[in-house]
N, C-alpha and C positions, 0 to 999 in steps of 0.2 A: 681477685674474683673473676670468674669466667664471664664472657660476654653474655651468655644466656641467663646468668644469675644476677646481673647488675640491675640495680634499681634505676629506672629511667625518670629523671627529674627535670621539670621545667621551672625556671625562675623568671618571674616577671617583676622587674624592679627598675624604677625610672632613675635611680641614682647609679650611674655606671660604675662608680668606684665600689659601692657596696655590693652591686651585683657581681662584680669581678671577684670580690673577696669570698662571697658565698659560693660561686662556681668553683673557685680554687679549693675551698675547704671540702665541699661535697665530692669533687672529683678525687681528691686525696683519700676520701673514705671509700673509694671504689665504685662510685655511682657514675652513670652516664648523664651528663648535665648539659642543658641548652639554656641560654640566657637571652631575654628580650627586654627592651626598654619601654615598650608601650603596650597597652591592652589589646589593640587590634592585631598586632603582630603575634602576640601570645595566643589569642583566640584562634587565629588562622593556623598556627602551629599545632594547637591542641586538636583541631579538627582534621588536620592532615596526617598526624602521626599518633601512635598510641603511647601515652605517658602513664607511669604508675602514680606519681605524686607531682602536684603543682604548688609552688610557693608564689602567691599573688599579693603584691603590694596593693593597698587600697587606692592610693592616689597615683594615677598614671595618665599620660596623654591618651587621646582617642577614646578609650573605654576604661572606666575605673575597675578595681579588682572585684567588687561585688557584682557588677554587670557581667564581667567575664565569667564569674562563678555561676551566675544564673543561666547564662547561655550554654556553658559547657556541661552543666548538669542535665541538659536536655538531650545530650548525645547518648548513643546506645551503650557505650562502655567508658564512662568518664573516669578520670583519675581522682584520687583523693586530694582534696584541696586544703591547704593551710593558708589562712589569710594573715597578712602582716601589715601593720600600720604604725605610723609614727605618732599619732595623736588618738589613741584608742579610747573609746567610751563604751559603757555598758550597752548602749543602744546599738552601736556598730557590731559589737560581738554577738548580740542576740540576732541581729539581721543576718550575719554571716552563718550562724548555726542553723537558722531557719531555712536558709537557702541550700543547706546540705554540706557546709564546710566540715572537714574532719576536726580542725582545731583553729585557734585564734592566738596570735602572738603580737605583743606590743614592743616597739623599739624603745630602748636598746634591749637586745636579747643575747643570750650566750650561744656560741656555736654548738656546744655540747647539747643544748636544748633542741636546736634545730636537727641535729643528728638523730636524737632519740625519736623526735616526732616523725621524721621521714621514715625511719625504720618501722615504727608502729603503724603509720598510715599505709605503708606497703603491705604489711602483714594483714591488715583489715581488708585491703583490696584483694589479696590472694585468697583469703577465706571466702569473700563474696563470689569470686570467680569459681572456686571449687564447689560452693553450694549451688550456684547456677547450673554447673555441669551435672551435678547429682540430681537436681530437680528435673533437668531435661531428660536424663536417662530414665528417671522414674516415670515421667509422663509418657515416654516412648514405650516403656514396658507395659504400662497399664492399658494402652490401646490394643494390646495383642491378647487374643484369647489364650488362656493359660493351659488348661488340661482338657483334652478331648477324649471321652471314654464312654463306653456302654457296658463295661465289665463291672459286675456287681462289687467285687472286693475293692476295685479302684474307686468306685463311687462312694463306698464306705470310708475310704481314706479321705476323700474330698469333704465328706460330711464331718469327719473328725477335725480336719483343718479349719472348717468354718466355726466349729465349736470352740477350739482352743485359741483361735487367732486373737480374740479379744483380751486374752490375758497377757501378762508380761513374762510368763514362765519360759525358760529356755527349752528349745525344741531340738531334738536330734533326728535328722532324716537319714535313713539308711536305705541302701539299694545299690544295685550294680551301676556301673558307668552308663550314662545315657538313658536312665529310667525317668528323668525329669525332676531331680532333687532341687535344682535351681528354680524351676517353675513353682514348686511347692513353697519354697522360701518367699518368692514374690507374692504368692497368694496370701501367705501368712501376714506379710507386711501390708498388702493392699486392704485386707479385711480388718486390720487392727486399728486401734485409736491412734497409732503412730503413722498412719498413712500419709499425713501431711509432712512428715519428717523424711530425712534421707534414707534410702536403702543402699548400703555400702557392701560390696562383695569383695572377698579376697580368696584366692586359691592358694591354700597353704603349701601345696606341693609344687606350685609354679614359681615361687620366689625362693632364691637361695637362703639357707638358714642364716647366713651372715647379714642379710639385708632385711629379713622378715621382722625382727624386733623393731627396727626403725620404721618399717611400713605400718606396723600395727600401732605403735605408741608414739611415733614421731621422734625428733631429736632436736637438740639445741645447737646453735651455731658453735662450731669448734669442738663438737662432741667427738669427732674422729676426722681423719684426713679427708678433705672433700666436702665436709659439712660447712658450707659457706654462709648458711643462714638457717634460721629456725624452720623446721618442717613439722606441720601438724600431721599426726598419725591418723589411721583409719578409725581407731576407737574414738578419737576426738571429733572427727568429721561426722561420725554416725550418731553423735549425741542427739537425743530427741527422736531417733528413728530405730532402725534395725541394722545389725551387721550380720552378714551371711558368710560363715567360715566354711568354705568347701574343702574337702579332703583334710579334715582336721587331724586325722590320724597321722599325717606326715609331719606334724609339729615335733621339733626337737624337744627332748625331755626338759631342758632348762627353760625353754619358752612355755612349755606346758605349765610349769610352776608359776611363771610370771602371769600367764593368762588367768590361771585359777585365782591368784591374788587380786588381779584387777576386777574379776567378776564378783568375788566375794565382797570387796571393799567399795566397788564403784568408783575407784580412783587408781591412778598410776603416776609414774614419773616418766617424762620423756627421756630418751637416751642422752646422758650427759647433763640432765637437769636436776635441780634441787627443789623445784616448786611442784607441789602435788596438783595434778589435773583431775578434776571430777568429771564424770560422764554419766549420762542417763541413756541407756540403750537396751535393746533386747537382742539376745544372741540366738541365731538359728545356725546350727552346725550340721554338716553333712559328711557322710563317709561311705565309700564303697567297700570298706573293710569291716570285718566283724570286730568291733571295738571291745565287746565283752571278752572275746578270746584274746585280744591284745592285752587287756587288763590281766587276764589269767596268766599270760605269758610274761608279764612284767615289763612290757614295752610301751604301755600307756598308763598314765596315772589313774588310779581308781577314783581318787577324790575329784579329779577333773571330769572323769566319765560321769559320775553321779551328778555333778553340777550342771553339765550340759544336757543330761538325759532326763530332765524333769518330765518331759512329754516325748514319747518315742513314736515315730511314724516310719513304717517300712513300706517301700514301694515294690510292687511285683515286677519281675522282668517281662519284657514284651512276649516271650515265648509262652508265658502263662496267660497272656491277654490276646490270644489269636483272634478272638471275636472283634478286637479293636483294630486289627491290621487293615482291613478294607476301609474302615472309617477314617483312620489316620492317614492312609495313603491318599484318599480323596481330598482330605483336608489340606495336605501338603501340596498336592497338585494344584488346587485352587489358590493356595498362598503364593506359589511360585509362578503359576501360569496366568493368573488373573481371570477375567471373564471368559477368555477363550482357551481355558486350560484343557489339555487333552484328557480323554477318558481311558479307563483301564479295560483292556480286552479280557475275556474270560481266562485265557491262558496266563495272563499276567497276574490276575487275582489268585489263581491256583499256585503259581510260583511264589508269590508273596506270602501266602498263608502257610505254605509248606516249609519256608525257610526258618531256621532256628533263631535268627536275629541276635547274635552274640553282642552286637553293639547297641541293641535295644532301640528305643524311639529315635535317638540321635542318628543311628545308622539308617533307619527307615527314612528319616527326613532328608539325609544326604542322597540316598538312592532316588527319592522322588524329585529332588532338585535337578539331578542329572537326567532323570527320565524325561522331564519337561523339554530338555534340550535335544534329546535323542528321538523323541516321538515323531512319527511320520503320519501325515494326514489326520492329525488330531487324535490318534489312538496309540496307546502304549501297549506293546506286545511283550511277551516273556523274553523274547530274544533281545529286546532293547533295554531290559532291566540290567543295570551295571552291577550284577551280583557276582559274576564269575571271577572278577579280579580281586575280590575281598574274601577269599576263603570259602567261596560257594560256587565251584565250577558247575554244579548241577545238583539235582535232587533225586534221591533214591525213592523206592516205593514206600519205604517206611515213613517218609515225610521229613527226613533230616537232610542236612547237607551231605553230598556224596563223600564217602571216606570218613564220616563221623557217625558213630553209633548214636541213635537218638536217645539211648538210655545211659550215655556216658556221664561221668561225673562232670560238674560244672568246671572244675579246675582243668580237666582234660580238654574240654571244648575251648576254654579260654586260651590254653597253651597252643592248641592247633591253629586257632584263629590268628593269634599274634604272630606265630611263626609264618603263616601263609601271607599275612600282610607284609612282613619284613622281606620275604622273598619277592613279593610283587613289586615293591618299591626299591629293589636292589639294596636293601639294608640302609636306606636313607631314613634315619631315625626320626627326623623332624616331620617328614611326609607320613611315616608310619603312625606317629602320634596323632597327626591331624586326621587320618583315615579312621583310626580307632576311637577318636574323640576323647583322648586322655592327654595329660600333660607329658612333655618329654621326660620330666623327672620320674613320673609314674612308670612310663615305658622302660626307662633305664632300670628301675627297680625290678620290673617283671622279667627283663632279660637276665638279670642276675639270679632271680628266684628260680627260673626255669632252666638255667644253665645254658642258654643259647650261646652259640659261637658264630661270629661273622665268618662266612665261607671265604677261604683264601683263594686268590686268583690262580688259575691253573696255567 
């Protein structure tokens, strides 16, 4: 077992011989074990270091096991505690459980029983930590305004979101990269009756196909090389809440089938598992591709498409929301600049509204973040807008980016924009993906689709 996967166990046992036997056994099971013979030393160790599981004997010098349990449960991230005693009574067991013990054992006990309890207590602690992280992320998200708009069709989209949020129906959010699909998913969750549950997101294009099944459905210990312990999947962690599946069109056909079955039955099996896992969640999927066309082409399952497309929401690109550009730009300036945020000069507003924004709201946000740093004397001028390095060296009279016909097909605009970004970053695909606001996997697919070739050194 790798060091970062070992369960860290503390043993507090006043009988040195028994403590040594326990330590040897659990160390042999791959755990990181520390042993102490009195309650005070055990409590000091628990406060000084982070342990996953603590085995506490009731009768010990200095402090007894129940007192150590009571004090350690007051700490910010306490371990799971298993109480052990040689003369157990029902009253003692009840007291231990009321104080927050994971379980209670009476001597003599079997070593196999200890091993199972330690493993289960660790799994409970891991789940508690993961849920805490998810709730923290949810609280952080809910404090942020989600969608800023005065564009009537976008306001109609928000009205639709508010109406459908209260249902459990699956939602498919479509739109170009950077249009705010994730913000819509957050709004759907926040306005639903599941708002107190977790919001779990997964980018289906950012995780290799070989790992995605394990990420979604979890795996059992020994399911494959390197699976040293059970791992809960995102579907299991999202139970009671919402799972947001971004770029769902990137799913491998085999995984499409497994996902469909999990959604239809409300249950699944972990990789390498034989026990059915039930889950109660709502699915919000998103795609920057035309999934209906993918179904027609035979590259996306029609039954899965209809299952996730109960409610369809389409987000307009920013070039159609030009009325929102000044509003969004000011919003982002305030967000990044605070109370002393710079203001936009008239020539900057003209440049912003004339630009085609192939990267949509995400690109505008990035431009404003950099503009805050480049502004002089509290004013952002057109010359200080970092647009020229991302496929927009200037603007023609027609209002489009120089070198791009404003009436060009979207595919042509996207191709020219990606090509310009690749040139600008000297074909560093990681940096290009970051500038474009897409995953490296999506960028690699676009490079193949458009037949780009890395220039050879002269």
